[in-house]
N, C-alpha and C positions, 0 to 999 in steps of 0.2 A: 889391609882393612876390608871388611866386608861391604858389599853394595849397600845393604841395609842401613849400615852405619853412616856411609856417605850420604844417602838419601835423607836420613835424619837430620844430619847437619844442614844439607842444602834446604830441607823444608823450613827448618828455623830460619835461616838467613833470608830466604826468599819470602816468607811470611812477614818478617818484620820490614824488610825493604819495600815490600808491596804496600804495606800499611802507611809508610811514609810517603810513597809515591801517590797514593789514594788520597791521603790527607792533603797534600798540596794541591792535587787536581781539584778536590771538592772546595778548597778554600779559594782558588783563584780562577778556576775555569768552568765549574759546574753550573750549568743553567738551573738547577733545582736549588742553588743556593746564591740567589742574586744579592743577598746582604753580605757575602764573602766572609761567612762566619767559620770558625774552626769547628768542624763536625767529625766526630769519631767514625770512620768508614767501616762498612761490613756490619755483621750482626753480632760479632763477638765483642766482649767488654775489652780485652786486653789489646795492646799495640801489635796486632798481627791480622793479616788476611790469608786465610788457608789456601785460597785459589792461587795466590801467587806463589805460595810454598810448593803446591802441585806443580805449578808451571815451571819453576826452576828445575825441579827434578826432571821434568820431561825434556827441558833444553839440554841438560846434562846427559841424559840417556840418548838423545838424538845425536848430539855432537860426538859423543863416544862412539855410537854406531856409525855415524858418517866417517869419522877418521879410520875406523876398522874397515870400511868398504872403499876407502880412497876418495871419497867425495872431496876432501880438503885439498887434493892435489892440482885441482884446476878451477878456474873461474866458474865455469858452468857447473861443476860439482858443488861449489859453495853456494851457488844461486839455488840449486834444486834443493839443497840442505836448508837454506833459509826459507824457502817456500814451504818445506815440510814442517819446519818450526812454526810458521805463521798459521798452517792449517791445523796443527795439533793444538796450539794455543786457542784458536778461534774455536775449535770443536769443544775443548775444556769449558771455555767460555759459555758456549751455547748450552751444553749439557747441564752445567751448574745452573744457569739461568733458566732453562726449561723445567728443571726439577722444582725451584723455588716457585716459578710462575704457575705451574699446573697442579703441583701437589701441596705447596704451602701457601699458595696464593699471595706470595710476595714479589716485588720487584726491587732489587737492589741497584740496578742501573737501567737506564732508558736511553736507547739510541734512536728513538722513533722520530725525531727531527733530523736525522741524518740521512743522506742518500744511499738507497741500496740496502737498507736494514732489513733484517728478518726478525719479525715480531719484536722489534726493539731491543733485541738480545745481542746481536752482532751486526757487523756493517763493514763494507770495504775499508773505510778510514782506520778503524781501530785494527783490522787485520793486517793492514800495512804497517801500523804502529808495532804490532807483534812481530812482523818480519823485521823491522829496524832493530827492536830489542834483542831479537835472536841473533842478528848479526854483531850487535854491541857485545852480547855475552859471548859469541863465539871468539871474537878477536881480542877482548879486553879482560874477559874473566876466566874462560875455559882453559887457556894455556897455564894458569897459575892455580886453578881450583884444587887440584889434587895435592900440591905441596901446601897449600893452605889448610885444607882438610886434615892431612897428616900431622901438621903442626897443632892444629886445634885438638886432635885426638889425644897427642901427647901432653896437652896442657890440662891437668886434672881440674884445675879452677874452671876452665871453659866447659869441660865435660860435665861438671856439676851444674852449670848453668843451663846446659842442654836438658839435663834431667829435671831440673827445676821447671824449665819451659814446658816441657811436656805434661808435667803434673799440673801445673796451673792451667795449661791449655785443655787438658780433659775436664777440669772442674768448670772452666769458662764455657765449654761446649754444653756441658750439662745445664748450666743456668741459662745460656742463651737458648737452648732448645725449649725451656719453659716459657720464656717470652715469645718465642716464635709460635708456640702452641696457642697462646692467647690471641696473637695477631691472626693466626690461621682460623681460629674459631670465630672471630668478629668478621673476617672477610667471607667466610662460608655463609654465616647468618645473613649477612647483607649484600651477598652476591658481588663482591668487589675485589679488586686487587689492591693490596696496601703497598704504596710506594715508600719504602723504609726511609729513604733520604728526605723526602718531603715530610713524613711524620716526625722525623727527629728535628727538622727546622722548626715545624709547627709547636712541638713541645718546648723547644727553646725560647720561641717568641712568647708563648704563654707564660713561661716562667718569668721572662723579663718584665712583661706587663704587670705580673703579680708580685714582682720584687722577690721572687723565690729563688733559693739557692739553685745554681746550675750544676750538673755534673757532666763533665766532658767524657769520661770514659763510660759511666753509666747513664747513657743518653736517654733511656726510657724510665729512669727512676725520677719521681716526681711526688709532690704532696698529694696530688690528685690521682685518681684511678686512672689507669692506661686506657681503659675503655671510654671514659669521658674525653680524653684527648682524641682517641680514635673517632668518636662521634663528632667532635667539633671540626677535626681535619676533613672528615668525610663531607661534612655539609659545605666547608669552604671549597673543597674540590668540586662539589656538585654545582656551586654557583659559578665557578669559572667554566665548568663545561656547558652550562646553560648559555653562556655567551659565545660558545664555538659551535656554529651549526655543522652538522655532519658527523658529529662525534656522539656515540652511544653512551648516554649518561648512565653512570652507576656501574659501568662494567670494568673500569680500570682507573 
């Protein structure tokens, strides 16, 4: 089986698994969701987070490279491999975050409250979590992943699912890019950074107050204009910032 086909399967599996992981994290642990509501993570509509799909592909490539180089033959070799995985995943997280923050004026996650963070995009705690996830992948998944992928490739029904996934994913990215363009335009006009998770929570609260139908997947869909929700959310964030001395109002 070609490497491209393997990576296509891994991207699908990682994206869906990452969506479930982020969904649970935002429900029970996210500080931006104190009401512990179910919030669709990421900026896509469907049940997938592309960052995790890319991450799983990177873990697979690193684990395969490490085995070829003999890193799996010793404890120190495994440790070096896990550090490489953590560094790679942290780099992916930072690059994705900086692109969204600097070019799109969006913040999908915020580690500003955690020790040692860099621009609120990466921090030692989550880098350690990536290392643990890399180790879990190496011991629990990687030894069996080739057999699983071969089985999946021989299963025509699942191959159809993969093709359907990438078709829907492409349409989703185009639709989501339209939403991102609106958020970016508002952010640039008002010189702010839109915190996507907080905005979704604000829209949900506004819909509950108005007894409006809520859309779990289409988190930005509402009977009111998105710009109205953005303005209300921005004013609410400004009021909170005004109570926090030392923070530059309106910049994030």
